[in-house]
C-alpha positions in Angstrom: 38.1 99.4 72.4 38.5 95.4 72.2 35.4 93.8 73.6 34.8 90.3 74.5 32.1 88.3 73.0 29.9 88.7 76.2 27.4 91.4 76.3 27.4 93.6 79.2 25.1 96.7 79.8 26.5 99.9 80.5 25.0 102.6 82.4 26.3 105.8 84.6 26.8 104.4 88.1 24.2 106.0 90.4 26.7 107.0 92.8 28.9 108.7 90.5 29.3 112.6 91.5 28.9 113.6 87.5 29.4 113.0 84.1 33.1 113.2 84.1 35.4 110.7 82.2 35.4 107.9 84.7 37.0 104.7 84.7 35.0 101.6 83.1 34.9 99.8 86.3 32.3 102.3 87.5 30.2 102.2 84.3 29.0 98.7 84.1 26.1 96.7 85.7 27.4 93.8 88.0 24.6 91.1 88.1 23.4 90.6 91.6 23.8 86.9 91.9 27.6 88.0 91.9 29.5 88.0 95.0 31.5 91.5 95.4 34.5 89.2 94.9 37.0 89.9 92.0 39.1 87.4 90.3 40.1 86.4 87.0 42.3 83.5 85.6 44.5 86.4 83.7 45.7 87.4 87.5 48.2 84.4 87.4 51.9 84.8 85.7 53.8 82.3 83.9 56.7 82.7 81.9 58.4 79.2 81.3 59.3 78.8 84.7 61.5 82.1 85.1 58.7 83.2 87.7 60.0 80.2 90.1 63.2 82.7 90.4 61.2 84.9 93.0 60.0 83.3 96.1 56.4 84.6 95.4 54.0 82.0 94.3 53.0 83.6 90.9 49.6 81.5 90.5 48.6 82.1 94.4 45.3 83.8 93.2 44.5 80.9 91.1 44.9 78.7 94.1 42.9 80.8 96.3 39.9 80.7 94.1 40.3 77.1 93.3 40.0 76.3 97.4 37.0 78.7 97.5 35.1 76.7 94.7 36.1 73.2 96.1 34.5 74.8 99.0 31.5 75.2 97.6 31.5 79.0 97.9 32.3 80.3 94.6 31.4 79.4 91.0 32.8 80.5 87.7 29.8 82.9 87.0 29.4 84.0 90.7 32.6 86.1 90.8 33.3 89.5 89.0 35.7 89.2 86.3 37.7 92.5 85.7 38.8 93.9 82.5 42.4 94.8 81.9 43.3 98.4 83.2 43.9 100.8 80.3 46.6 103.1 79.9 44.0 106.2 80.2 43.0 104.6 83.6 46.8 104.0 84.7 47.6 107.6 83.5 45.1 108.9 86.4 48.2 107.8 88.8 51.2 107.2 86.9 53.2 109.5 85.1 53.7 108.8 81.3 57.6 108.7 81.8 56.8 105.8 84.6 54.7 103.7 82.2 57.0 104.2 79.3 59.9 103.0 81.5 58.2 99.6 81.8 58.7 99.3 77.7 62.0 98.3 78.6 62.4 94.8 79.9 65.3 95.7 82.2 63.2 97.8 84.4 60.7 95.1 84.7 63.3 92.8 85.9 64.4 95.3 88.8 60.6 95.6 89.8 59.9 91.8 89.6 63.3 91.1 91.2 63.6 88.4 88.5 66.8 89.2 86.7 66.5 87.1 83.6 63.4 88.8 82.4 65.6 91.6 81.5 66.8 89.5 78.4 63.1 88.8 77.1 61.6 90.9 74.4 59.4 93.6 75.7 56.3 92.2 74.3 56.7 88.9 76.0 57.2 90.9 79.5 54.0 92.8 78.7 52.0 89.9 77.8 53.2 87.4 80.5 54.2 89.7 83.5 52.5 93.3 82.9 49.4 92.0 81.6 48.4 89.8 84.8 49.3 93.2 87.0 46.9 95.3 84.9 44.1 93.0 85.4 44.6 92.7 89.1 44.8 96.4 89.2 41.7 96.8 87.7 40.5 94.4 90.0 41.5 96.5 93.0 39.6 99.6 91.1 36.7 97.5 91.0 36.8 96.3 94.7 36.5 100.3 95.7 33.3 100.7 93.7 31.9 97.3 95.0 32.6 97.9 98.6 30.7 101.1 98.7 27.7 99.5 96.6 27.5 96.6 98.4 29.3 97.0 102.0 32.4 94.8 101.3 34.5 93.5 98.7 37.6 91.2 98.2 40.0 91.3 95.1 41.6 87.9 95.1 44.8 89.7 93.9 46.1 93.0 93.9 47.6 94.9 97.2 50.9 96.1 94.8 51.7 98.6 98.3 55.5 99.1 97.0 54.5 101.0 93.7 53.9 104.8 93.7 52.9 107.1 90.9 56.4 107.3 89.6 58.2 104.1 90.3 57.7 100.5 91.0 59.5 98.0 93.3 59.2 94.7 95.5 57.1 92.7 92.9 54.7 95.9 92.4 54.5 97.3 88.8 51.2 99.4 89.2 49.7 101.6 91.9 46.8 99.9 92.4 45.9 101.0 95.9 46.5 104.6 94.8 44.4 104.1 91.8 41.4 102.6 93.5 41.2 105.5 96.0 41.8 108.1 93.4 38.7 107.0 91.3 36.8 106.4 94.5 37.3 110.0 95.1 36.8 111.3 91.9 33.6 109.0 91.0 31.6 108.6 94.2 29.1 110.9 96.1 29.6 111.4 99.9 33.1 109.8 100.2 35.5 112.1 102.0 37.6 110.0 104.0 39.5 106.7 103.1 41.5 104.5 105.7 44.5 102.2 104.3 44.8 99.3 106.9 47.9 97.7 105.9 48.9 94.7 107.6 51.4 92.9 105.1 54.7 92.4 106.7 56.5 94.8 104.7 56.2 98.6 105.1 53.4 100.1 102.3 55.8 102.5 101.0 54.0 103.0 97.7 50.6 104.4 98.9 52.5 106.1 101.8 54.5 108.4 99.0 51.3 109.2 97.1 49.2 110.3 99.8 51.7 111.8 102.1 50.2 115.1 101.8 46.4 114.2 101.4 44.4 114.7 104.6 41.5 112.8 103.4 43.5 109.5 103.6 44.6 107.9 107.0 47.2 105.2 106.8 47.6 102.5 109.7 50.7 100.3 108.9 51.5 97.4 111.0 55.2 96.0 109.7 58.3 94.2 110.3 60.8 97.0 110.9 64.0 94.9 110.3 63.0 93.9 106.3 62.7 95.6 103.3 62.0 98.5 102.1 63.4 100.8 105.0 61.8 103.7 103.5 62.0 106.5 106.0 60.7 109.2 103.8 57.8 107.3 103.1 57.2 106.9 106.8 56.0 110.5 107.0 52.8 109.3 105.0 51.6 107.0 108.1 49.2 108.3 110.6 49.8 105.5 112.9 52.9 103.4 112.9 53.2 100.1 114.4 56.6 98.6 114.0 57.5 94.9 114.7 60.4 93.1 115.8 61.3 90.0 113.6 59.8 86.9 114.7 56.5 88.5 116.5 54.1 85.8 117.3 50.5 85.6 117.7 49.5 87.0 121.2 51.6 90.1 121.0 50.5 90.5 117.3 47.2 90.3 117.5 46.8 92.6 120.8 48.7 95.3 118.7 46.3 94.8 115.6 43.2 94.9 117.7 44.2 98.0 119.7 45.5 100.0 116.9 42.8 99.4 114.7 39.9 100.6 117.5 41.9 103.7 118.1 42.6 104.2 114.2 39.1 103.8 113.1 37.2 105.4 116.3 39.6 108.7 115.5 39.2 108.8 111.8 35.6 107.2 111.2 36.4 106.5 107.5 34.0 106.3 104.8 35.6 103.4 103.2 38.4 101.1 104.5 41.3 99.7 102.1 42.6 96.4 103.8 45.9 95.0 102.9 45.8 91.7 104.0 49.3 90.1 103.2 50.0 86.6 104.6 53.8 87.0 104.5 53.2 87.3 108.3 53.0 83.7 108.3 55.7 81.6 110.3 58.7 80.6 108.1 57.8 83.1 105.5 61.2 83.9 103.6 60.6 87.5 103.2 58.4 88.4 106.1 60.6 87.1 108.9 57.7 87.4 111.6 55.8 84.2 113.4 52.2 84.2 113.2 50.1 81.1 112.9 47.6 80.3 110.2 45.0 80.4 112.9 46.7 84.0 113.8 45.9 85.3 110.4 42.6 84.1 110.3 41.8 85.9 113.3 43.6 89.2 112.2 41.2 89.4 109.3 38.2 88.6 111.7 39.2 91.5 113.7 39.6 94.0 110.7 36.1 92.8 109.4 34.5 92.9 112.6 35.4 96.4 113.3 34.3 98.0 110.1 31.3 95.8 109.8 29.9 96.5 113.3 30.3 100.3 112.3 28.9 99.9 108.7 32.0 101.2 107.2 32.6 99.5 103.5 35.6 97.4 103.4 37.5 95.9 100.8 40.7 93.4 100.9 43.3 92.7 98.7 45.8 89.7 99.1 49.0 91.2 98.7 52.4 89.4 99.9 52.7 85.9 101.0 55.6 83.8 99.7 54.8 80.1 101.0 53.0 77.6 99.2 50.2 77.1 102.1 49.6 81.0 102.0 46.8 80.5 99.3 44.9 77.9 101.4 45.3 80.3 104.6 43.7 82.9 102.6 40.9 81.1 101.2 40.2 79.5 104.7 40.2 83.3 106.1 37.5 84.2 103.7 35.6 80.8 104.5 35.6 81.9 108.2 34.5 85.6 107.3 31.4 83.8 105.3 30.8 81.6 108.3 30.6 84.6 110.8 28.3 86.5 109.0 31.0 89.1 108.2 30.9 89.1 104.5 27.4 88.3 103.0 25.3 89.1 100.4 21.7 87.7 99.9 21.3 87.8 96.0 24.5 85.6 95.4 23.4 82.9 97.9 20.9 81.9 95.6 22.8 82.1 92.0 20.8 81.1 88.9 21.2 77.5 87.6 24.5 76.9 86.0 24.1 77.2 81.8 25.0 74.2 79.9 28.8 73.6 79.1 28.2 74.8 75.6 27.0 78.2 76.7 28.9 81.3 78.1 27.4 83.2 81.1 27.2 86.8 81.2 29.7 86.8 84.0 32.6 89.0 82.8 33.2 92.3 82.0 34.5 94.0 78.7 38.2 94.1 78.2 39.7 97.3 77.2 43.1 97.0 75.2 46.0 98.6 77.2 48.6 100.6 74.9 51.1 100.6 77.5 53.0 98.2 75.4 
């Protein structure tokens, strides 16, 4: 195991069911002065401009963090920085055959929908494409733990809802949603029911396939029925399905979201909510084909958090899709709105320690574990 030079105390997490071999993210102390917000610069993808062949802003996550820093909300040392998900972590859900398939660049090109990736040596693809995905996946796993521990969490990344245990697609290489829920079920006491609220513009067929036969997981999915992935089989995994027509606008959308969230949460009363907060519902998004305004997205997120926080249900959010340059600013504005309305708070993080001198490193990152997938 390769560690960074930062020293982090490791203890058995107090909420763990037993001493089973659990994910590292449940086995590390998070300082109280850090917000339950997870981000690393390792999230961002760059490989000589080829990433621009896909409409997704492959540096969106860094832009969100930058906006939140400029607003005075976050600092480098007040966010949780995840380690890279290991192959052992990934095998909790993924088949070995699937992970081995990612050693072929042509398969990664298909998943990321960037054809030239097929011609790159796989060691480059692992470093430039899959490694950022593994960091984001780790962030989603950590978000599950932090939500239970602190009431809420946000991963400024993740939400790879088209990937399931044995296949990736739609720019989703690892099933971070499934992994986070599986680790939570295996590792945390008193967790018996989890709800996924998927409000990305696309059907979340990955997690739907993985939890299709699991009554502990209730999936509410609101998506545009006219766009990818049209996965009819996966729809069997949806407990509450809301299919929208293209160009649905704020008034209709927000009414449907609030009505169905109220119904779903009251019916199932989960112990944890996983919120997939894609911004590809934004008007003019090239892939979402809906017509929701920035204000509508902010109100949507507020509806979800208000419902969960009012009932003291732990919730964590992942950012998922969003293919316009302005998406990052909208996500940041929405997070700031949640803070300003008191829907996300953590007293200890409001008073972080003074910054250390520029020449010193703060104890703000988790140790990194090398993934042997490549």
